[in-house]
LUMVOBA-372725 format. One record per residue: y, x, z of N, C-alpha, C in turn. Coordinates in steps of 0.05 Angstrom, whole numbers, padded with zeros to 5 digits, always signed. Layout:
<recs>
YXZYXZYXZ/...
</recs>
This chain:
<recs>
+00065-02107+00515+00055-02112+00539+00021-02124+00538/+00011-02126+00557-00018-02126+00551-00029-02152+00559/-00043-02160+00551-00052-02190+00548-00063-02199+00579/-00057-02216+00594-00063-02210+00620-00066-02184+00638/-00047-02169+00630-00048-02143+00650-00065-02125+00651/-00078-02128+00625-00108-02107+00619-00108-02088+00642/-00131-02080+00649-00142-02057+00663-00161-02051+00647/-00166-02024+00656-00197-02012+00653-00194-01991+00680/-00212-01992+00694-00220-01989+00708-00253-01995+00722/-00268-01960+00723-00293-01964+00732-00305-01950+00749/-00320-01958+00759-00333-01938+00791-00352-01941+00782/-00380-01918+00786-00404-01919+00789-00411-01906+00812/-00425-01916+00821-00437-01900+00848-00464-01900+00843/-00475-01888+00823-00501-01887+00811-00520-01875+00835/-00507-01843+00844-00527-01831+00854-00508-01814+00869/-00526-01804+00891-00508-01797+00911-00505-01757+00914/-00519-01749+00888-00525-01722+00888-00512-01713+00870/-00503-01684+00857-00496-01688+00834-00517-01663+00814/-00524-01675+00799-00547-01660+00784-00531-01647+00759/-00541-01625+00759-00525-01600+00732-00546-01597+00718/-00548-01608+00693-00568-01607+00675-00567-01570+00665/-00590-01551+00662-00589-01538+00648-00587-01531+00609/-00586-01550+00606-00581-01549+00580-00548-01565+00569/-00531-01547+00559-00501-01555+00557-00511-01581+00529/-00533-01578+00520-00526-01602+00493-00537-01627+00509/-00561-01629+00530-00566-01650+00546-00542-01667+00557/-00520-01646+00577-00504-01654+00588-00484-01666+00572/-00486-01662+00551-00456-01668+00531-00462-01708+00518/-00488-01701+00521-00506-01725+00509-00500-01741+00479/-00498-01712+00463-00503-01708+00434-00521-01738+00431/-00537-01746+00445-00569-01762+00446-00559-01784+00453/-00546-01788+00465-00537-01814+00476-00539-01842+00460/-00554-01864+00463-00547-01884+00449-00530-01904+00452/-00514-01919+00430-00496-01934+00421-00503-01968+00437/-00490-01969+00451-00501-01998+00458-00479-02011+00441/-00486-02040+00435-00477-02062+00423-00475-02083+00449/-00447-02095+00473-00455-02109+00490-00444-02134+00482/-00459-02152+00469-00451-02169+00455-00467-02193+00459/-00451-02219+00469-00469-02250+00480-00484-02247+00497/-00472-02240+00526-00494-02239+00549-00505-02265+00554/-00526-02266+00566-00540-02295+00571-00542-02300+00605/-00541-02313+00621-00539-02313+00645-00571-02314+00654/-00581-02306+00666-00615-02307+00672-00618-02318+00700/-00602-02307+00721-00596-02320+00738-00580-02329+00752/-00574-02357+00773-00547-02356+00783-00547-02388+00773/-00528-02398+00783-00513-02427+00778-00502-02420+00746/-00498-02447+00726-00489-02444+00702-00457-02449+00704/-00450-02460+00724-00429-02460+00728-00404-02449+00736/-00419-02431+00757-00393-02407+00774-00413-02380+00775/-00398-02360+00790-00407-02343+00794-00407-02332+00830/-00429-02311+00828-00428-02305+00859-00444-02274+00866/-00447-02267+00888-00461-02246+00890-00493-02255+00882/-00500-02234+00859-00528-02242+00863-00535-02243+00830/-00511-02266+00816-00521-02265+00788-00528-02252+00772/-00538-02253+00758-00547-02233+00728-00558-02238+00710/-00546-02223+00685-00543-02227+00666-00558-02209+00646/-00560-02208+00621-00578-02195+00597-00567-02197+00579/-00553-02172+00562-00546-02165+00539-00573-02165+00523/-00585-02176+00512-00613-02176+00492-00610-02167+00468/-00628-02134+00468-00631-02112+00450-00601-02099+00445/-00586-02100+00461-00563-02082+00464-00561-02060+00450/-00583-02043+00443-00593-02016+00428-00620-02024+00412/-00634-02021+00401-00653-02020+00393-00672-02015+00409/-00693-02033+00421-00712-02034+00440-00709-02034+00465/-00676-02044+00475-00665-02037+00499-00656-02060+00508/-00664-02080+00528-00642-02094+00540-00620-02088+00562/-00596-02095+00566-00585-02085+00591-00581-02109+00609/-00592-02105+00630-00580-02129+00658-00563-02114+00671/-00544-02141+00676-00512-02130+00693-00518-02155+00718/-00515-02136+00745-00525-02164+00765-00491-02158+00786/-00492-02178+00805-00460-02177+00817-00472-02170+00845/-00464-02152+00852-00475-02133+00877-00448-02139+00901/-00428-02135+00901-00409-02136+00914-00378-02153+00907/-00364-02167+00911-00344-02174+00905-00323-02179+00934/-00310-02158+00927-00287-02150+00951-00257-02168+00941/-00243-02182+00950-00217-02191+00937-00214-02189+00914/-00243-02190+00904-00240-02198+00864-00268-02222+00860/-00258-02238+00840-00274-02257+00829-00274-02255+00795/-00295-02270+00794-00303-02277+00760-00307-02303+00753/-00300-02313+00725-00315-02337+00727-00330-02329+00700/-00349-02359+00696-00360-02347+00683-00366-02344+00653/-00334-02353+00643-00329-02348+00621-00315-02328+00617/-00309-02309+00636-00297-02280+00636-00322-02261+00631/-00341-02265+00637-00359-02247+00637-00362-02224+00614/-00349-02236+00589-00354-02214+00570-00335-02231+00551/-00311-02223+00545-00293-02244+00525-00290-02218+00499/-00300-02237+00484-00293-02220+00457-00271-02210+00445/-00268-02195+00420-00240-02192+00415-00230-02213+00404/-00233-02226+00390-00225-02254+00390-00217-02277+00403/-00234-02271+00427-00227-02284+00450-00201-02269+00458/-00200-02249+00460-00188-02231+00482-00165-02227+00467/-00161-02224+00443-00138-02219+00426-00135-02191+00430/-00157-02161+00436-00155-02142+00443-00181-02139+00448/-00179-02108+00450-00202-02088+00454-00230-02092+00429/-00257-02090+00443-00278-02088+00417-00295-02101+00423/-00308-02111+00404-00333-02131+00410-00359-02114+00424/-00363-02091+00406-00381-02078+00425-00385-02064+00456/-00353-02065+00462-00360-02057+00489-00363-02083+00504/-00367-02082+00534-00371-02097+00562-00341-02109+00567/-00332-02132+00565-00303-02134+00571-00297-02157+00594/-00309-02158+00613-00300-02182+00637-00276-02177+00639/-00270-02194+00646-00242-02209+00658-00249-02203+00690/-00230-02199+00706-00229-02183+00733-00204-02202+00749/-00210-02224+00763-00187-02231+00775-00185-02221+00809/-00157-02204+00808-00160-02183+00828-00139-02204+00846/-00142-02199+00874-00119-02212+00894-00106-02195+00913/-00088-02174+00919-00085-02161+00934-00058-02170+00951/-00068-02168+00976-00057-02174+01000-00033-02160+01009/-00031-02132+01009-00018-02119+01009-00024-02078+01002/-00027-02068+01017-00029-02045+01008-00066-02038+01005/-00076-02040+00983-00109-02043+00996-00120-02042+00970/-00148-02053+00965-00162-02042+00937-00173-02072+00942/-00184-02077+00912-00201-02102+00902-00219-02086+00883/-00237-02102+00884-00267-02091+00864-00291-02104+00860/-00303-02112+00832-00332-02125+00835-00343-02096+00833/-00371-02096+00846-00399-02073+00846-00407-02094+00830/-00427-02071+00804-00445-02091+00791-00470-02062+00795/-00494-02082+00790-00521-02058+00783-00525-02051+00748/-00520-02041+00733-00533-02051+00712-00562-02024+00702/-00580-02040+00691-00603-02027+00698-00612-02038+00664/-00632-02020+00658-00645-02015+00630-00672-02030+00625/-00685-02047+00608-00710-02054+00605-00725-02055+00575/-00752-02044+00577-00755-02046+00542-00750-02076+00534/-00744-02082+00509-00734-02108+00502-00751-02130+00504/-00749-02152+00522-00769-02170+00514-00794-02166+00541/-00778-02141+00562-00803-02149+00580-00788-02143+00596/-00798-02133+00629-00799-02133+00654-00798-02101+00658/-00798-02081+00638-00811-02054+00642-00788-02037+00643/-00789-02027+00659-00754-02004+00663-00763-01977+00642/-00739-01978+00624-00738-01957+00608-00718-01927+00618/-00722-01907+00616-00712-01888+00624-00693-01872+00604/-00669-01873+00604-00649-01860+00584-00653-01826+00584/-00656-01813+00569-00656-01791+00574-00618-01780+00577/-00611-01796+00562-00573-01792+00563-00563-01813+00558/-00542-01822+00581-00523-01841+00582-00503-01834+00586/-00482-01846+00566-00453-01832+00559-00437-01866+00568/-00418-01865+00591-00406-01894+00594-00377-01885+00593/-00368-01896+00580-00335-01891+00572-00320-01913+00578/-00297-01908+00599-00272-01925+00603-00249-01923+00587/-00239-01952+00574-00210-01932+00550-00187-01952+00565/-00161-01936+00567-00141-01943+00578-00143-01943+00605/-00140-01925+00621-00146-01927+00653-00116-01921+00660/-00095-01937+00672-00071-01935+00667-00062-01957+00686/-00043-01962+00691-00024-01988+00717-00007-02010+00693/+00001-02021+00714+00010-02040+00707+00042-02036+00708/+00054-02017+00717+00081-02016+00711+00102-02023+00731/+00078-02034+00759+00090-02047+00781+00076-02037+00810/+00076-02016+00816+00057-02011+00841+00026-02008+00830/+00015-02013+00815-00021-02012+00806-00029-01990+00790/-00045-01978+00808-00059-01957+00790-00092-01972+00791/-00101-01963+00764-00131-01966+00763-00149-01938+00762/-00168-01937+00776-00187-01914+00780-00214-01921+00773/-00232-01903+00769-00258-01898+00764-00265-01879+00782/-00289-01882+00800-00296-01869+00817-00332-01871+00808/-00356-01852+00815-00375-01851+00807-00395-01823+00813/-00421-01831+00821-00437-01795+00821-00443-01789+00794/-00444-01772+00791-00443-01766+00759-00462-01730+00755/-00484-01749+00748-00507-01726+00740-00506-01716+00714/-00488-01694+00709-00486-01684+00687-00454-01678+00682/-00437-01694+00680-00415-01690+00675-00402-01708+00669/-00368-01704+00660-00351-01712+00648-00331-01699+00635/-00319-01717+00616-00303-01714+00596-00276-01725+00595/-00252-01710+00587-00233-01725+00585-00213-01706+00559/-00191-01718+00551-00167-01706+00528-00161-01683+00543/-00148-01661+00537-00130-01644+00549-00109-01646+00528/-00082-01655+00539-00077-01668+00566-00090-01690+00575/-00084-01703+00595-00092-01715+00597-00072-01737+00623/-00077-01760+00628-00054-01781+00645-00067-01781+00668/-00098-01775+00668-00109-01783+00692-00116-01763+00713/-00109-01771+00741-00115-01747+00765-00147-01750+00772/-00162-01731+00769-00186-01720+00765-00197-01712+00796/-00218-01720+00804-00228-01708+00829-00260-01709+00838/-00268-01690+00850-00292-01691+00862-00296-01681+00891/-00317-01696+00901-00314-01699+00933-00343-01681+00929/-00355-01668+00916-00388-01662+00923-00401-01683+00920/-00394-01712+00917-00411-01726+00915-00406-01745+00892/-00380-01756+00892-00372-01772+00872-00346-01759+00854/-00350-01760+00824-00323-01750+00813-00308-01781+00807/-00282-01776+00801-00257-01802+00812-00234-01789+00787/-00222-01817+00780-00204-01814+00760-00189-01837+00769/-00160-01831+00772-00133-01848+00783-00117-01842+00757/-00108-01874+00746-00090-01868+00726-00062-01869+00742/-00045-01873+00722-00016-01868+00732-00013-01901+00727/+00016-01909+00744+00019-01936+00748+00038-01941+00719/+00050-01926+00699+00061-01934+00685+00031-01949+00660/+00034-01967+00647+00015-01982+00631+00012-01967+00597/-00006-01976+00587-00010-01974+00559-00015-01994+00543/+00001-02002+00514-00001-02019+00515-00030-02028+00493/-00040-02049+00501-00058-02062+00494-00094-02046+00495/-00104-02042+00483-00132-02033+00497-00130-02010+00456/-00133-01993+00466-00124-01973+00445-00153-01948+00451/-00164-01950+00438-00195-01922+00446-00174-01902+00425/-00155-01899+00409-00147-01877+00407-00124-01866+00420/-00117-01874+00447-00104-01866+00468-00119-01853+00485/-00131-01823+00475-00155-01810+00484-00137-01803+00515/-00117-01794+00516-00106-01791+00542-00115-01802+00574/-00118-01824+00562-00126-01846+00577-00144-01850+00590/-00171-01840+00576-00194-01846+00576-00215-01829+00589/-00235-01841+00604-00256-01820+00626-00284-01829+00611/-00299-01798+00608-00321-01804+00597-00353-01792+00620/-00363-01806+00621-00383-01803+00644-00417-01801+00634/-00425-01771+00640-00450-01778+00621-00474-01769+00646/-00495-01788+00640-00515-01792+00658-00543-01785+00649/-00556-01771+00666-00585-01757+00643-00608-01768+00664/-00625-01778+00646-00655-01795+00658-00646-01815+00674/-00634-01828+00669-00632-01863+00691-00637-01884+00668/-00649-01903+00701-00654-01929+00695-00636-01951+00694/-00626-01939+00717-00601-01956+00726-00580-01946+00735/-00555-01952+00740-00530-01945+00749-00521-01962+00767/-00501-01960+00784-00491-01978+00803-00463-01968+00804/-00442-01989+00784-00413-01994+00777-00398-02009+00793/-00375-02003+00794-00353-02010+00819-00332-02018+00790/-00319-02039+00793-00288-02033+00780-00264-02052+00798/-00244-02034+00805-00229-02038+00825-00206-02030+00815/-00187-02036+00836-00153-02019+00841-00138-02028+00853/-00120-01998+00861-00111-02000+00881-00079-02003+00872/-00074-02025+00895-00044-02037+00896-00032-02023+00914/+00002-02026+00914+00023-02015+00937+00035-02039+00952/+00027-02061+00939+00037-02080+00952+00020-02116+00938/+00034-02136+00949+00018-02161+00953+00023-02170+00915/-00008-02176+00906-00007-02182+00877-00021-02197+00871/-00027-02222+00851-00052-02228+00840-00050-02223+00809/-00079-02214+00799-00076-02217+00776-00102-02216+00760/-00103-02219+00728-00128-02219+00722-00128-02200+00703/-00145-02174+00704-00146-02149+00690-00173-02157+00662/-00166-02150+00647-00187-02143+00622-00201-02121+00628/-00221-02116+00622-00233-02088+00621-00250-02087+00597/-00256-02063+00590-00265-02059+00571-00286-02029+00575/-00314-02029+00579-00328-02000+00576-00349-02007+00557/-00337-01981+00542-00360-01976+00523-00388-01960+00533/-00407-01968+00526-00430-01952+00531-00433-01934+00502/-00433-01920+00503-00429-01891+00481-00412-01869+00491/-00415-01845+00476-00397-01825+00477-00369-01818+00457/-00355-01812+00467-00327-01805+00451-00319-01781+00447/-00324-01763+00470-00317-01741+00482-00347-01716+00471/-00340-01695+00451-00365-01679+00455-00366-01655+00458/-00330-01645+00456-00326-01612+00459-00313-01619+00477/-00299-01635+00498-00277-01627+00522-00302-01635+00547/-00328-01625+00558-00347-01631+00578-00341-01616+00602/-00334-01633+00623-00323-01612+00645-00359-01613+00666/-00371-01593+00665-00389-01590+00684-00390-01577+00713/-00385-01589+00733-00377-01571+00758-00388-01553+00764/-00377-01538+00770-00395-01505+00779-00397-01504+00808/-00393-01524+00828-00393-01523+00856-00405-01546+00864/-00420-01546+00880-00433-01577+00898-00421-01568+00925/-00402-01583+00931-00387-01586+00960-00411-01604+00979/-00423-01589+00996-00433-01602+01008-00425-01625+01024/-00405-01611+01049-00396-01615+01068-00360-01610+01069/-00342-01622+01080-00312-01618+01083-00312-01637+01108/-00294-01616+01128-00292-01634+01159-00266-01613+01172/-00252-01633+01189-00231-01619+01193-00234-01632+01230/-00225-01608+01248-00223-01624+01274-00201-01599+01284/-00187-01621+01310-00174-01601+01328-00183-01587+01342/-00173-01568+01349-00178-01538+01361-00147-01517+01371/-00149-01533+01394-00129-01518+01414-00099-01515+01404/-00091-01539+01398-00070-01546+01381-00066-01535+01350/-00090-01525+01338-00095-01522+01320-00113-01545+01294/-00106-01547+01273-00129-01549+01257-00152-01544+01247/-00178-01540+01250-00197-01526+01234-00208-01539+01213/-00203-01528+01184-00217-01536+01163-00244-01525+01156/-00266-01536+01152-00294-01526+01152-00295-01538+01117/-00319-01523+01109-00327-01532+01088-00355-01515+01072/-00367-01532+01063-00400-01519+01061-00401-01521+01027/-00417-01504+01008-00419-01505+00982-00447-01496+00974/-00450-01501+00958-00477-01484+00936-00478-01490+00907/-00492-01480+00896-00489-01477+00867-00468-01460+00854/-00446-01446+00876-00422-01432+00864-00432-01407+00844/-00437-01410+00822-00450-01402+00804-00427-01386+00782/-00399-01387+00787-00376-01378+00782-00349-01372+00796/-00336-01354+00789-00309-01346+00807-00296-01380+00813/-00291-01386+00841-00276-01416+00843-00260-01399+00868/-00235-01412+00863-00215-01409+00880-00201-01437+00887/-00206-01432+00921-00194-01458+00939-00179-01459+00952/-00164-01484+00947-00146-01493+00963-00140-01507+00988/-00134-01513+01001-00130-01532+01022-00104-01535+01027/-00104-01563+01012-00082-01584+01014-00081-01594+01044/-00055-01600+01044-00046-01618+01072-00027-01648+01064/-00026-01668+01072-00004-01688+01054-00003-01708+01084/+00020-01720+01091+00027-01744+01113+00025-01766+01100/+00024-01771+01074+00027-01798+01062+00007-01800+01039/-00012-01781+01041-00032-01785+01014-00027-01784+00984/+00004-01783+00984+00019-01775+00955+00027-01743+00944/+00040-01738+00976+00061-01708+00966+00035-01690+00979/+00023-01668+00971+00009-01648+00977+00018-01624+00979/+00012-01605+00998+00024-01580+01000+00007-01558+01013/+00001-01536+00992-00012-01522+01000-00018-01499+01034/-00041-01508+01045-00042-01488+01065-00046-01464+01071/-00071-01454+01061-00077-01426+01049-00102-01430+01029/-00103-01410+01011-00121-01403+00981-00134-01384+00991/-00159-01384+00981-00185-01361+00988-00202-01359+00961/-00208-01339+00951-00232-01339+00939-00259-01344+00950/-00278-01362+00922-00304-01361+00935-00322-01338+00934/-00348-01329+00942-00368-01314+00943-00377-01311+00917/-00378-01321+00888-00392-01331+00884-00419-01315+00872/-00425-01286+00874-00438-01265+00882-00455-01264+00893/-00452-01278+00920-00477-01290+00938-00495-01315+00939/-00522-01309+00938-00535-01338+00930-00537-01358+00956/-00545-01381+00957-00548-01401+00972-00519-01413+00979/-00526-01433+01003-00499-01448+01017-00484-01420+01027/-00455-01436+01029-00436-01414+01030-00411-01431+01049/-00409-01424+01072-00387-01438+01090-00368-01427+01085/-00342-01434+01083-00312-01420+01088-00294-01446+01112/-00274-01421+01115-00261-01437+01140-00232-01438+01137/-00208-01449+01139-00177-01442+01144-00176-01454+01170/-00156-01449+01179-00139-01462+01198-00103-01464+01191/-00102-01492+01200-00076-01500+01202-00060-01497+01230/-00050-01479+01229-00034-01469+01258-00009-01480+01265/-00003-01493+01245+00024-01520+01246+00020-01547+01236/+00000-01560+01251-00005-01586+01243+00021-01607+01250/+00017-01617+01233+00050-01643+01237+00038-01663+01257/+00061-01673+01273+00052-01689+01300+00038-01716+01275/+00019-01734+01295+00017-01747+01290-00012-01745+01259/-00008-01764+01238-00034-01762+01223-00028-01737+01198/-00055-01718+01199-00051-01699+01180-00073-01702+01163/-00063-01702+01133-00088-01701+01120-00087-01678+01103/-00118-01681+01091-00128-01651+01080-00157-01656+01060/-00140-01648+01038-00170-01650+01022-00178-01614+01009/-00192-01610+00992-00192-01585+00989-00193-01582+00948/-00178-01563+00942-00176-01567+00917-00192-01538+00903/-00206-01550+00879-00229-01527+00873-00214-01515+00845/-00214-01495+00838-00200-01486+00804-00232-01463+00797/-00231-01464+00772-00256-01450+00762-00235-01436+00750/-00252-01406+00736-00236-01378+00724-00215-01401+00696/-00240-01424+00689-00224-01434+00663-00197-01458+00673/-00197-01450+00696-00168-01469+00703-00173-01495+00706/-00194-01510+00705-00207-01532+00719-00200-01542+00743/-00194-01559+00744-00192-01571+00772-00206-01591+00783/-00219-01591+00809-00234-01612+00817-00222-01620+00843/-00226-01641+00859-00213-01643+00887-00234-01662+00903/-00229-01656+00930-00250-01664+00952-00235-01684+00960/-00254-01706+00980-00250-01725+00991-00216-01723+01002/-00208-01740+01021-00196-01734+01041-00196-01735+01065/-00190-01720+01089-00207-01722+01114-00178-01724+01130/-00181-01745+01148-00156-01745+01177-00157-01743+01193/-00141-01726+01204-00134-01707+01238-00112-01721+01246/-00117-01738+01269-00085-01740+01293-00089-01725+01303/-00064-01706+01308-00060-01680+01321-00050-01692+01355/-00042-01718+01359-00029-01738+01382-00054-01748+01397/-00062-01771+01379-00089-01783+01396-00114-01776+01402/-00116-01784+01425-00147-01781+01440-00171-01798+01423/-00159-01809+01402-00181-01832+01396-00194-01821+01383/-00207-01796+01385-00231-01788+01368-00265-01801+01363/-00264-01802+01341-00287-01810+01331-00316-01791+01324/-00340-01783+01342-00355-01771+01345-00389-01781+01340/-00406-01770+01315-00426-01773+01321-00437-01750+01334/-00456-01754+01360-00469-01743+01378-00503-01730+01366/-00511-01770+01354-00537-01757+01345-00539-01780+01331/-00560-01775+01308-00571-01793+01292-00596-01784+01280/-00614-01802+01285-00640-01804+01267-00648-01824+01253/-00673-01823+01233-00685-01852+01229-00708-01846+01229/-00727-01867+01246-00753-01861+01249-00766-01887+01245/-00784-01890+01240-00808-01913+01234-00792-01933+01225/-00771-01940+01207-00758-01958+01196-00729-01956+01213/-00727-01942+01230-00695-01957+01254-00683-01924+01255/-00661-01934+01251-00643-01924+01258-00629-01917+01287/-00626-01891+01302-00615-01895+01330-00595-01867+01326/-00580-01883+01339-00543-01867+01340-00532-01871+01371/-00521-01846+01375-00501-01840+01401-00479-01828+01389/-00454-01847+01392-00430-01841+01388-00409-01842+01403/-00384-01823+01397-00367-01831+01421-00346-01836+01412/-00325-01854+01419-00306-01865+01408-00279-01866+01434/-00258-01855+01426-00237-01856+01444-00227-01877+01453/-00227-01895+01433-00206-01923+01439-00231-01943+01421/-00228-01974+01435-00240-01991+01423-00236-01998+01395/-00267-02002+01384-00260-02006+01357-00286-02008+01338/-00281-02024+01315-00306-02038+01300-00306-02014+01283/-00335-02019+01285-00352-02001+01254-00372-02017+01242/-00367-02006+01210-00394-02017+01189-00408-01990+01188/-00430-01997+01190-00461-01977+01189-00473-01987+01172/-00479-01976+01141-00496-01979+01114-00511-01952+01114/-00534-01962+01105-00552-01944+01104-00569-01947+01069/-00569-01923+01048-00574-01921+01030-00596-01909+01014/-00619-01923+01002-00629-01894+01001-00615-01874+00972/-00627-01856+00963-00610-01834+00944-00601-01853+00922/-00622-01872+00917-00620-01881+00890-00601-01908+00884/-00587-01912+00916-00570-01931+00909-00571-01957+00918/-00597-01963+00936-00614-01981+00945-00600-01984+00977/-00590-02016+00980-00589-02013+01012-00606-02020+01028/-00603-02003+01050-00634-02000+01058-00631-02015+01093/-00602-02020+01096-00586-02037+01124-00567-02023+01128/-00553-02053+01138-00526-02052+01150-00515-02066+01174/-00493-02059+01184-00487-02078+01208-00466-02074+01217/-00452-02086+01232-00423-02085+01247-00427-02083+01276/-00408-02059+01279-00422-02051+01314-00387-02049+01322/-00388-02060+01350-00359-02054+01366-00358-02033+01391/-00353-02015+01389-00359-01989+01400-00327-01994+01428/-00344-01987+01442-00324-01980+01474-00314-01958+01467/-00295-01957+01496-00276-01931+01496-00300-01909+01516/-00320-01898+01505-00343-01891+01522-00367-01881+01492/-00387-01871+01505-00415-01866+01489-00421-01888+01485/-00431-01893+01460-00448-01928+01450-00472-01908+01436/-00485-01928+01441-00519-01924+01433-00523-01949+01413/-00534-01944+01388-00531-01963+01371-00560-01963+01357/-00577-01978+01349-00600-01988+01335-00593-02007+01309/-00614-01997+01290-00607-02007+01260-00628-02011+01248/-00647-02039+01244-00673-02033+01236-00666-02039+01201/-00686-02023+01196-00679-02013+01158-00698-02032+01140/-00701-02024+01122-00725-02041+01109-00746-02030+01099/-00766-02038+01100-00794-02020+01104-00786-02012+01071/-00796-01979+01082-00788-01969+01059-00809-01948+01057/-00818-01924+01038-00829-01895+01041-00810-01880+01031/-00781-01887+01034-00759-01866+01032-00759-01846+01050/-00756-01821+01048-00753-01800+01071-00733-01792+01073/-00707-01797+01053-00687-01779+01054-00661-01810+01048/-00639-01816+01071-00623-01831+01069-00595-01822+01059/-00576-01846+01056-00550-01837+01062-00538-01860+01079/-00531-01841+01105-00519-01858+01126-00484-01859+01126/-00470-01883+01125-00447-01882+01123-00434-01899+01137/-00414-01892+01156-00397-01902+01178-00372-01909+01167/-00360-01936+01170-00327-01938+01161-00323-01954+01187/-00297-01949+01181-00275-01974+01203-00274-01991+01187/-00256-02015+01203-00254-02040+01184-00229-02038+01170/-00223-02024+01161-00203-02019+01141-00210-02009+01118/-00241-01994+01117-00257-01977+01098-00258-01952+01108/-00238-01942+01108-00237-01911+01118-00264-01899+01121/-00270-01886+01110-00301-01865+01121-00301-01855+01150/-00311-01852+01167-00309-01836+01184-00332-01820+01193/-00356-01822+01180-00375-01806+01176-00390-01815+01159/-00409-01791+01146-00427-01798+01122-00440-01776+01121/-00470-01775+01113-00483-01752+01115-00513-01759+01102/-00532-01746+01098-00559-01748+01089-00576-01742+01106/-00592-01760+01119-00607-01762+01136-00633-01764+01134/-00658-01742+01136-00686-01744+01136-00698-01763+01157/-00710-01785+01143-00728-01803+01158-00758-01795+01166/-00764-01795+01187-00795-01795+01200-00807-01819+01195/
</recs>
């Protein structure tokens, strides 16, 4: 049994573009530093409590480098001051040189909970950013609680990821982020010899990353979970460098059928695409398989038509299999084959630090719009109530010199309705 229902699950939202390094040695992070995450000092926030904006520093975690960690978001999750980093002697398990926060999760039903952090690196004793040529971050013991809870890791991954073969993780890639979901079954204690439940992500030329640790629960539960994250590599020979960048994946109703389209680039080797369908996000079945055209350069569009959609919600995802048998999955998209409650973005532009959009909504709905820069900085956010008609939206952004933004529109349940990179003027 794990002390306090141990959980390892991390999510890094560092980058919204997958960068593939040209040198395999660099991608493998053979020169990644080993950080010793010991004795954090709180440098911002109240001394007796924790909240969004609180900041800690691990001084000289690696020679000449300080590591700062800041709380950005708390969703159905909290952490106390004493839980920020539990040593092995205090926790009774884990590793002293890993960062080991205890996170309190409150699930009210079939939902998620998480803390989101910003982790950044400075020259020791200064406020000068330092760029790490290679950074490996490894989560240990990505599993479940044997009672309906699954741990997950999600991140934009500039370089690649590494896992044991075979693995207990389900790994997917939606063209922007990599994701690993553990099984419901638990693994006793925190054991770095259980490589089948470990997930390593390699980052190249970074001075900061955004990090989220959260859980998916199928029912109501309140748990304190022990997180253990190493800032060093464990895998050197199992690296997966994803061969395809998935730029877009959509599904839409067309005359009683559903048309699935996707756009890719960097298709550098043979890839088999399989469009899969599900009604419950658990059981997936193939709709059609097609082979990619890796000999043609540039961006490529593909299309599959589901001529027999089910009544109600149809969920689709794209399975990509390379010639070595490595598999990645896209995000899932949903199409309702009956309801006319269609959401559609007719126009969206950003000019003079203001977002202007025109969207159509078939029924009244509340939405949340967020705008980030490519390095993950929040430039603006707002909640809007849409009517059953065309809706005009205005959102003022932070004064910024950014030219490329990522616009995300979510419903109240957190599901993504729209996400795209937008060039500002």
